[in-house]
C-alpha positions, 0 to 999 in steps of 0.5 A, spaced: 302 921 809 295 921 811 292 914 812 286 912 807 283 908 812 277 908 814 275 915 812 276 914 805 276 906 803 269 906 801 269 912 797 275 910 794 272 903 791 266 907 789 270 912 785 274 907 782 268 904 779 268 898 784 263 895 789 264 893 796 259 888 798 258 883 804 258 876 802 258 870 807 260 875 812 266 878 808 267 884 804 269 882 797 272 888 793 269 889 786 269 881 784 265 875 787 269 869 787 263 864 789 263 858 784 270 860 781 274 858 787 279 853 787 277 851 794 283 848 796 287 855 795 281 859 798 286 861 804 290 865 799 284 870 798 285 872 806 293 873 805 295 866 807 301 864 803 301 856 800 308 857 798 315 859 801 318 865 799 325 865 796 331 868 799 332 873 793 329 879 790 322 878 789 317 882 784 310 882 786 306 882 779 298 882 779 294 881 773 287 880 774 285 875 768 287 872 762 288 879 758 292 882 763 296 876 764 297 875 756 299 883 756 304 882 762 307 875 760 313 878 757 315 882 763 315 876 767 319 872 762 324 878 763 325 878 770 325 870 771 331 870 765 335 875 770 334 870 776 329 875 779 323 871 783 316 873 781 310 872 785 304 872 780 297 874 783 291 873 779 284 874 780 281 868 776 282 861 776 282 861 768 288 866 769 291 861 774 291 855 770 294 859 764 300 861 768 301 854 771 302 852 764 306 858 762 311 859 767 317 855 770 318 855 778 321 862 778 314 864 778 310 863 784 302 864 783 298 866 789 290 868 788 290 876 789 288 877 797 282 881 798 283 889 799 282 889 806 287 892 811 288 886 816 289 881 810 293 885 806 298 886 812 298 879 813 300 878 805 305 883 805 309 881 812 310 874 809 312 876 801 316 882 803 316 884 795 322 889 793 317 892 787 310 891 785 307 892 778 300 892 777 297 891 770 292 896 766 286 898 771 287 894 777 287 900 782 286 898 790 286 903 795 288 899 801 294 896 797 296 902 794 296 905 801 300 900 805 305 899 799 306 907 800 307 906 808 312 901 807 316 905 802 315 899 797 315 902 790 309 900 786 308 901 778 302 901 774 304 898 767 299 898 761 295 903 765 288 904 762 282 908 765 275 906 762 270 912 760 266 911 766 271 910 771 275 916 768 268 920 769 268 918 776 275 920 778 274 927 775 268 928 780 273 926 786 279 929 784 282 930 791 281 922 792 284 920 785 290 925 786 291 922 793 291 915 790 295 916 784 300 920 787 302 914 791 305 910 785 312 910 784 311 910 776 305 910 771 305 907 764 299 908 760 298 904 754 296 910 749 297 918 749 289 918 751 290 914 757 297 918 759 293 924 758 287 921 763 292 919 768 296 926 768 289 930 769 288 926 775 295 926 778 301 929 779 305 923 777 310 923 771 306 919 766 309 916 760 305 913 754 309 906 752 304 903 748 299 897 749 303 891 751 298 886 748 301 888 741 307 885 744 304 879 746 305 872 743 301 870 737 296 865 740 298 858 740 294 852 737 296 845 736 297 845 728 295 837 727 288 839 731 287 845 726 288 841 720 283 836 723 278 841 724 279 844 717 278 838 714 272 837 717 269 844 715 272 843 708 270 848 703 264 851 707 264 859 708 266 860 716 265 867 720 266 867 727 264 871 733 269 872 738 269 873 746 262 874 746 257 876 752 250 875 753 246 877 748 251 877 742 250 869 741 243 870 740 245 876 735 250 871 732 245 866 731 240 871 727 246 873 723 247 866 721 240 865 719 240 871 715 247 869 711 244 862 710 239 865 705 245 867 700 250 862 703 247 855 704 253 852 706 255 857 712 258 855 718 258 860 724 263 859 730 261 862 736 267 863 742 264 866 748 268 870 753 266 865 759 266 858 757 262 856 762 256 859 759 257 854 753 251 849 755 246 855 756 248 858 749 247 851 746 240 851 749 238 858 747 241 857 739 238 850 739 231 853 741 232 858 735 232 852 730 240 852 729 244 845 729 249 846 734 256 842 736 260 844 742 267 843 742 267 842 750 263 836 748 268 833 743 263 835 738 266 836 731 262 840 726 259 836 720 255 838 714 249 839 718 252 844 723 250 851 723 253 853 729 260 850 732 260 853 739 268 854 742 266 853 749 273 851 751 279 855 755 285 858 752 284 855 745 283 862 741 289 861 737 285 854 734 279 858 733 282 864 729 286 859 725 279 856 722 276 863 720 278 869 716 273 874 719 272 875 726 267 880 730 269 882 736 264 881 742 262 886 748 261 891 743 254 890 741 252 886 748 246 888 751 249 890 758 257 889 758 260 894 753 267 896 752 269 891 747 275 886 747 282 885 745 282 885 737 290 884 737 290 877 737 285 876 731 289 881 727 296 877 729 293 871 725 291 875 719 283 876 720 279 881 717 276 884 724 269 887 725 266 890 731 260 894 734 261 901 736 262 900 744 269 899 744 272 904 748 276 899 752 280 898 746 279 905 743 286 906 741 287 899 738 281 899 734 282 906 731 289 904 729 286 898 725 280 902 722 285 907 720 289 902 716 283 898 713 284 892 718 277 893 722 270 895 720 265 898 725 257 895 724 252 898 728 247 892 729 245 885 727 243 887 720 249 891 718 253 885 721 250 880 717 251 885 711 259 886 712 260 878 713 256 877 706 260 883 703 267 879 705 265 872 704 263 874 697 269 878 696 275 874 698 280 879 695 277 885 700 277 880 706 285 878 704 286 886 704 283 887 710 286 881 714 293 883 711 292 891 713 290 888 720 296 884 721 301 890 719 297 895 723 298 890 729 306 889 727 307 897 727 304 897 735 309 893 737 315 895 742 311 897 748 315 891 752 321 895 751 319 901 752 316 899 759 322 895 761 326 902 759 322 906 764 322 900 769 329 899 769 331 904 775 327 899 779 329 893 776 336 893 775 338 893 782 334 887 783 337 884 777 344 885 780 342 883 787 339 876 784 345 875 779 350 876 785 346 871 790 346 866 784 353 866 783 355 866 790 350 860 790 354 856 785 360 858 788 358 854 794 
């Protein structure tokens, strides 16, 4: 095969919607890690291992952030149960923290190394994966090339191409084919996504469904749910979930519209990035709203207008305290594409979204068709929709039930994914089982 480097490297990043830019003398592909590092583990970004490689079959699984990790957790559990060791890489510190709590010692976590030839060679020389599984839209040109060069099978699962990325690939069809044809297997999360990958490659592409529909229901400490529920009391509650810049200010304005008809209303805002909490609180306070922050241990009282859920990994708690959830990144000033609505749907919540939900189009369309989700176009229609659901509890309950039912019908993606991966996984499981039995014998 023709090498991709150096001739195609920069073009590949651009075509994938990535940006290669210098930072402290290095080229970081697509993400800037400044301020989001575990300093003691920085060397992992350069391919230096901080753990030992076990002498057994090893599958490298990459999940960029929390959403991808939740989607692929079932696959990781399956491999670990069958004695196949998993090397899990993530790009974000938040995902790393969740992985540390979620998995046992059959899973080794490392930060994903930079997609630079020398760094990736160092990483692959040490870990020697038998199979690589990437999740969703993680298309890294150097990694794809080096895995192909070493004849290591590489599967893309829950595959997704945003409208913008797909458009860029269509303008570079030969480059897209050069990269995508090197995958051993491409599994897409919907029929629409499967068609996109098929148009760009010669690989057989299978639509296996969205793994996020098979994810566990977001957990919560029920004693804390009861404690906070008692504090909120009988107040009307609605939530803006996974918000991005601009949407918190909008949610505050919606609260001020709603309190004219619902003077006891409480607005719950859960920003996508919890570290923005203080800035959001200041912005809302300057707008005349009384704000309580979860990160500071503040509990909403009768005078609280907005309760800010600026903590990580507590979505299950927040969703259990509301029956109405607006999904963010769908009316944001800049970032668009929507956020995953399935976790809210699993917890019997009536779902609202702005028009920009292309990253989760299949899920939202199924929820809308079932009557579990409604679209709003601006803060006025959002306020109107929330008011409608607050004044008609029976309609809210029907929407929530429809959302839960639709989410349930989307399940099955994990089984379909495992069936397609079986020809790669089964030999590793047999090898791992034999080694395990041999170890026990001795």
